[in-house]
C-alpha positions in Angstrom: 12.7 -0.8 0.5 14.6 -2.8 -2.0 15.8 -5.0 0.8 12.3 -5.6 1.9 11.5 -7.0 -1.5 14.3 -9.5 -1.3 13.5 -10.4 2.3 9.8 -11.0 1.6 10.7 -13.1 -1.4 13.1 -15.2 0.7 10.4 -15.7 3.3 8.4 -17.6 0.5 11.4 -19.3 -1.2 14.0 -19.7 1.6 13.0 -23.2 2.7 15.1 -23.2 5.8 17.8 -20.8 4.6 16.9 -18.5 7.5 14.8 -19.1 10.6 12.9 -15.8 10.4 12.4 -12.7 8.3 12.0 -9.0 9.1 11.0 -6.9 6.0 10.9 -3.3 7.4 9.1 -0.4 5.6 8.4 -3.0 3.0 6.9 -2.7 -0.5 4.7 -5.6 0.5 1.8 -5.0 -1.9 4.3 -5.8 -4.5 6.2 -3.4 -6.9 3.6 -3.4 -9.7 0.8 -2.4 -7.4 3.0 0.2 -5.7 4.0 1.8 -9.0 0.3 1.7 -10.1 -0.7 3.7 -7.0 2.1 6.2 -7.8 0.8 6.6 -11.3 -2.6 7.6 -9.8 -0.8 10.5 -8.2 0.8 11.5 -11.5 -2.5 11.3 -13.3 -4.0 13.6 -10.7 -1.0 16.0 -11.1 -1.5 16.0 -14.8 -5.1 16.9 -14.6 -4.6 19.6 -12.0 -1.3 21.2 -13.1 -0.5 19.7 -16.5 2.5 17.5 -16.7 5.5 19.0 -18.6 6.3 17.0 -21.7 9.9 16.5 -20.5 8.5 14.3 -17.6 6.7 11.9 -19.9 3.1 11.0 -19.1 1.3 9.4 -16.2 1.6 6.1 -18.0 5.2 6.4 -19.1 8.1 8.4 -17.7 10.4 10.1 -20.2 13.5 8.0 -20.6 15.9 10.9 -20.0 13.9 12.9 -17.4 16.2 14.5 -14.8 14.6 15.3 -11.4 17.1 18.0 -10.4 16.9 20.1 -13.5 13.5 19.3 -15.0 11.2 18.4 -12.1 12.3 20.1 -8.9 12.3 23.7 -10.3 8.7 23.2 -11.5 7.6 21.9 -8.1 9.2 24.8 -6.4 6.9 27.2 -8.3 3.8 25.2 -7.3 4.2 24.1 -3.7 4.3 27.4 -1.8 1.1 29.1 -3.1 -1.3 29.0 -0.1 -4.2 27.9 -2.3 -2.3 24.9 -3.6 -2.0 22.9 -0.4 -5.4 21.3 -0.9 -4.3 20.2 -4.4 -1.2 18.4 -3.1 -3.2 16.8 -0.3 -5.6 15.4 -3.0 -2.7 14.1 -4.9 -1.2 12.4 -1.8 -4.5 10.8 -0.8 -5.4 9.5 -4.3 -1.9 8.0 -4.5 -2.5 6.1 -1.3 0.1 7.9 0.8 -2.1 7.7 3.9 -1.4 7.3 7.6 -3.4 7.0 10.8 -5.1 10.4 10.3 -6.5 12.1 7.2 -4.4 15.3 7.5 -0.7 15.0 6.9 1.6 15.9 9.8 3.0 19.4 8.8 6.6 18.2 9.3 6.3 15.9 6.3 5.4 18.7 3.8 6.9 19.4 1.3 9.6 16.8 1.7 7.2 13.9 0.9 6.3 15.3 -2.5 9.9 15.9 -3.6 10.8 12.3 -2.6 7.8 10.7 -4.2 8.0 12.8 -7.4 11.6 11.8 -7.8 10.6 8.2 -7.7 7.7 8.7 -10.1 9.8 10.5 -12.7 13.6 9.8 -12.8 13.6 6.6 -10.8 10.6 5.2 -12.7 12.4 6.0 -16.0 15.3 4.0 -14.8 13.1 1.1 -13.8 11.3 1.2 -17.1 14.7 0.9 -18.9 15.4 -2.2 -16.8 12.0 -3.7 -17.5 12.1 -2.9 -21.2 9.2 -0.5 -21.3 6.4 1.1 -19.3 4.7 -1.2 -16.8 2.0 0.8 -14.9 -1.7 0.2 -15.5 -5.0 1.7 -14.4 -7.5 -0.4 -16.3 -8.7 -2.1 -13.1 -8.9 1.1 -11.1 -11.8 3.2 -9.9 -10.6 6.4 -8.3 -12.4 7.5 -5.1 -11.9 9.1 -1.7 -13.8 8.6 1.5 -16.4 11.2 2.6 -14.0 12.1 5.4 -11.1 12.7 3.0 -13.3 14.8 0.7 -14.6 16.8 3.7 -11.0 17.4 4.8 -10.1 18.6 1.3 -13.1 20.9 1.3 -11.7 22.6 4.4 -8.6 23.4 2.4 -10.7 24.9 -0.4 -10.4 22.0 -2.8 -13.4 20.3 -4.4 -12.3 16.7 -5.1 -15.4 15.6 -7.0 -14.6 17.1 -10.5 -11.1 15.8 -10.4 -12.2 12.3 -9.4 -14.7 12.4 -12.2 -12.0 13.4 -14.7 -9.7 10.7 -13.4 -12.3 8.0 -13.9 -13.1 9.4 -17.4 -9.5 9.6 -18.4 -7.8 7.4 -21.0 -6.8 4.0 -19.5 -3.4 2.6 -19.8 -2.2 -1.0 -19.3 1.5 -1.0 -19.6 3.7 -3.2 -21.8 3.0 -6.8 -21.0 6.6 -8.0 -21.1 7.6 -5.0 -18.8 4.9 -5.7 -16.4 5.8 -9.4 -16.3 9.4 -8.4 -15.5 8.2 -6.3 -12.5 5.8 -9.0 -11.4 8.4 -11.8 -11.6 10.8 -10.0 -9.2 8.5 -8.2 -6.9 5.1 -9.8 -6.2 4.3 -12.2 -3.4 2.3 -15.4 -3.0 2.0 -15.1 0.8 3.2 -18.7 1.2 5.5 -18.1 4.1 7.8 -20.8 5.2 9.0 -19.4 8.5 8.1 -16.6 10.9 7.8 -13.1 9.4 7.7 -9.9 11.5 7.0 -6.8 9.5 7.8 -3.3 10.8 6.4 -0.1 9.4 6.1 3.6 10.4 2.5 4.7 10.4 3.5 7.8 8.5 5.5 6.5 5.6 4.5 8.6 2.5 6.9 6.8 0.2 6.0 3.2 1.0 2.7 3.8 2.8 1.5 1.9 5.8 -1.3 0.5 3.6 1.2 -2.0 2.1 0.7 -3.9 5.4 -3.0 -4.3 4.7 -2.3 -5.7 1.2 0.3 -8.1 2.5 -1.9 -9.4 5.3 -4.6 -10.2 2.7 -2.1 -12.0 0.5 -0.8 -14.1 3.4 -4.3 -14.8 4.7 -5.3 -16.0 1.2 -2.4 -18.4 1.3 -3.4 -19.7 4.7 -0.2 -18.6 6.4 -1.4 -15.9 8.8 0.0 -17.9 11.7 3.5 -17.1 10.4 2.9 -13.3 10.1 3.1 -10.7 12.8 2.8 -7.0 11.8 4.0 -4.1 13.9 4.0 -0.4 13.4 5.6 2.6 15.1 4.7 6.3 15.4 7.8 7.4 13.4 7.3 10.1 10.8 8.8 9.3 7.5 10.2 6.3 5.5 12.0 3.8 7.7 12.3 6.3 10.5 12.8 3.7 13.3 14.6 4.2 16.5 17.5 2.0 17.5 15.3 0.6 20.3 12.5 -0.3 17.9 14.9 -2.1 15.5 16.7 -4.0 18.3 13.4 -5.0 19.9 12.1 -6.3 16.6 15.1 -8.4 15.9 15.1 -9.8 19.4 11.4 -10.6 19.3 11.7 -12.3 15.9 14.7 -14.3 17.1 12.7 -15.5 20.2 9.7 -16.5 18.0 12.0 -18.4 15.6 13.7 -20.3 18.5 10.6 -21.1 20.6 7.8 -21.3 18.1 5.8 -18.9 20.2 4.5 -15.8 18.4 5.0 -12.7 20.5 1.8 -11.1 21.8 0.7 -7.6 21.1 1.2 -6.8 24.8 4.8 -7.9 24.6 5.4 -5.8 21.5 3.9 -2.8 23.3 6.5 -3.1 26.0 9.1 -2.1 23.4 7.0 0.7 21.8 5.8 -1.5 18.9 2.1 -1.5 18.0 0.5 -4.7 16.7 -3.1 -3.7 17.2 -3.7 -0.5 15.1 -5.1 -1.3 11.7 -3.3 0.2 8.6 -5.4 1.9 5.9 -6.9 -0.5 3.4 -5.1 -0.8 0.0 -7.5 1.1 -2.2 -6.8 -0.6 -5.6 -6.7 -4.2 -6.9 
């Protein structure tokens, strides 16, 4: 994912340095928006379970939080209660970790929440130290779920409405301006592509969700460079879980596009198991 940030930046700034770019499983909504969505999940967790003080707050990770000793043991006590699955599905959905269906494929539970919670506690603390302070914000956010998502949660015994109301009534946080500027400087995009860009994403990536592709498409379209963007997805389960064939085909197709100037068709991608027609979920926050 860190490589995708550099690749997407180079696609805007390279100016002939490379002939084409392939950011895979990319943080293409930009790091600030990605961290903001993660903070939504932490806010939901805090309202449902109560966040231990050693973790920090939804707005600010504790500088010294350690996932293995302070976070993981708490999660173990919470994830296996049969009545808690609906709570975790709410947290996943409100944090934007969505795929092509509303329910999560069973194979991804509970691994997704261990991975994501590590990044939203210990890893976020490390990033805050680099940025010089907390950088997540929710002042522009209105928290909501679709009727289908709320209906699904109801089948799991979870009523989303009161938690959504509590989230929208919660104290707002805006982050430290200098820290947010730091994150924005290194990891937001203008969409002003200089050369062909082929993105590749698994449809079920709960760490860097498929919805990043929707946000990126909007950014590139606003810059008037959609002709230089081709987005492909795969049915892989998990972050960057591509097959060697999918990776090889993506490189070959990008190379052909860069050399000939002819963007590969959706039909051509389909021959290699790549999907360029399925629409990723919309990015749900500004």
